[in-house]
C-alpha positions in Angstrom: -62.5 -121.2 147.0 -63.6 -124.5 145.7 -67.1 -125.8 146.6 -65.5 -128.4 148.8 -63.6 -125.7 150.7 -66.7 -123.5 151.2 -68.7 -126.5 152.5 -65.8 -127.6 154.8 -65.1 -124.1 156.2 -68.7 -123.4 156.9 -69.0 -126.6 158.9 -65.7 -125.9 160.8 -66.9 -122.3 161.4 -70.0 -123.6 163.2 -67.7 -125.8 165.4 -65.3 -122.9 166.1 -68.1 -120.4 166.8 -69.9 -122.7 169.2 -66.6 -123.1 171.2 -66.0 -119.4 171.1 -69.4 -118.6 172.5 -69.0 -121.1 175.3 -65.5 -119.7 176.1 -66.9 -116.1 176.4 -69.4 -117.3 179.0 -67.2 -119.5 181.1 -65.7 -117.1 183.6 -68.9 -115.1 184.3 -70.7 -118.4 184.7 -68.2 -119.7 187.1 -68.6 -116.6 189.3 -72.4 -117.1 189.2 -72.0 -120.5 190.9 -70.2 -119.0 194.0 -72.2 -119.0 197.2 -71.4 -117.5 200.6 -73.1 -116.3 203.8 -73.0 -112.6 202.9 -76.4 -111.5 201.5 -76.6 -109.9 198.1 -77.2 -106.2 198.2 -80.4 -105.6 196.1 -80.7 -101.9 196.7 -80.9 -99.6 193.6 -77.4 -98.6 192.4 -75.6 -101.4 194.4 -72.7 -103.0 192.6 -73.4 -106.6 191.5 -71.1 -109.1 193.0 -71.2 -111.5 190.1 -73.3 -114.1 191.9 -76.9 -114.1 193.1 -75.8 -116.4 195.9 -73.1 -114.2 197.4 -72.8 -110.5 198.2 -69.0 -110.4 198.7 -67.7 -109.2 195.3 -64.0 -110.0 196.0 -64.8 -113.5 197.3 -66.9 -114.1 194.2 -64.1 -113.0 191.9 -61.5 -115.1 193.8 -63.6 -118.3 194.0 -64.9 -117.8 190.4 -61.3 -117.7 189.2 -60.5 -120.8 191.2 -63.4 -122.7 189.7 -62.6 -121.5 186.2 -58.9 -122.5 186.7 -59.9 -126.0 187.7 -62.2 -126.2 184.7 -59.4 -125.0 182.4 -57.1 -127.6 183.8 -59.5 -130.4 183.0 -60.2 -128.9 179.6 -56.5 -129.1 178.8 -56.3 -132.7 180.0 -59.3 -133.4 177.8 -57.6 -131.7 174.8 -54.5 -133.9 175.2 -56.6 -137.1 175.5 -58.8 -136.3 172.5 -55.8 -135.4 170.4 -54.5 -138.9 170.9 -57.9 -140.4 170.2 -59.0 -138.3 167.3 -55.8 -138.8 165.4 -56.6 -142.5 165.0 -60.4 -142.2 165.1 -60.5 -139.7 162.3 -58.9 -142.3 160.0 -62.3 -144.1 160.0 -64.2 -141.0 158.9 -63.8 -137.3 159.5 -67.5 -136.8 159.7 -67.8 -139.2 162.7 -65.0 -137.4 164.4 -66.7 -134.0 163.8 -70.0 -135.3 165.0 -68.3 -136.7 168.2 -66.7 -133.3 168.8 -70.0 -131.4 168.4 -71.7 -133.9 170.6 -69.2 -133.3 173.3 -69.6 -129.6 173.0 -73.4 -130.1 173.3 -73.0 -132.3 176.3 -70.7 -129.7 177.8 -73.3 -127.0 177.2 -76.1 -129.1 178.8 -73.9 -129.7 181.8 -73.2 -126.0 182.1 -77.0 -125.4 182.1 -77.7 -128.3 184.6 -74.9 -127.0 186.9 -76.8 -123.9 187.8 -79.7 -125.9 189.2 -77.8 -128.7 190.9 -76.9 -127.0 194.2 -74.0 -128.7 195.8 -72.8 -130.4 192.6 -72.8 -127.2 190.5 -69.0 -126.6 190.7 -68.2 -130.3 189.9 -70.5 -130.3 186.9 -69.0 -127.0 185.7 -65.5 -128.6 185.9 -66.6 -131.7 184.1 -68.4 -129.6 181.4 -65.1 -127.8 180.8 -63.3 -131.2 180.4 -65.9 -132.3 177.8 -65.4 -129.0 175.9 -61.7 -129.7 175.7 -62.5 -133.1 174.3 -64.3 -131.7 171.3 -61.0 -132.0 169.4 -61.9 -129.2 166.9 -58.3 -127.9 166.8 -56.8 -131.2 165.6 -59.8 -132.1 163.5 -59.6 -128.7 161.8 -56.0 -129.5 160.7 -56.8 -133.0 159.6 -59.8 -131.9 157.5 -57.9 -129.0 155.9 -55.1 -131.5 155.0 -57.7 -133.8 153.4 -59.2 -130.9 151.4 -55.7 -129.9 150.3 -55.1 -133.4 149.0 -58.4 -133.6 147.1 -57.9 -130.1 145.6 -54.3 -130.9 144.7 -52.8 -127.5 145.7 -51.8 -127.6 149.4 -50.3 -124.1 149.5 -53.3 -122.4 147.9 -55.8 -124.3 150.2 -54.0 -123.2 153.3 -53.7 -119.7 152.1 -57.4 -119.5 151.3 -58.2 -121.0 154.7 -56.0 -118.5 156.5 -57.7 -115.7 154.5 -61.1 -117.0 155.5 -60.1 -117.3 159.2 -58.8 -113.7 159.1 -62.0 -112.4 157.6 -64.0 -114.4 160.2 -62.0 -112.8 163.0 -62.6 -109.3 161.5 -66.3 -110.1 161.9 -66.2 -111.8 165.3 -63.5 -109.8 167.1 -65.7 -106.8 167.8 -68.2 -109.1 169.5 -65.4 -110.6 171.6 -64.1 -107.2 172.6 -67.6 -106.0 173.5 -68.3 -109.0 175.7 -65.0 -108.7 177.4 -65.6 -104.9 178.0 -69.1 -105.6 179.3 -67.7 -108.1 181.7 -65.2 -105.6 183.1 -67.7 -102.8 183.6 
């Protein structure tokens, strides 16, 4: 790895990990926004419904999946829009495009936090936050920046091989965490 590759991959790793962490929390968080008339069973040993605002577990799961699906849809629309935008915007500086992407992830995270305390607007804020997350553009920016590094280093094949090796090593480290969170969510 060249010093330029190390610096670039560390910055991209911060971007990817921030998106990964938000993605791990999306569905449980969507369920926590569900409200209904059935009171939550707070007796010892009672099964948690997934929401402090509704005691009907099946309803919470159904509505949480619906909320999450709406958010995913807007996230995908945001991803399409930012791909068109970043492709041209990045020509004026990769750093500005990366800062914009991280700002949108930060704005998304702030909206997720605000959603919990906004009562009737919580679901709408959640969906908008998902859209902003999709607009981070990290996927396309990752490819643009890696291409730039390959051009500067002068060995495209080697740069992409090292990047793939780095991403594989990163997944070996991160994958157990993902599996654990998914397992904890199921149980």
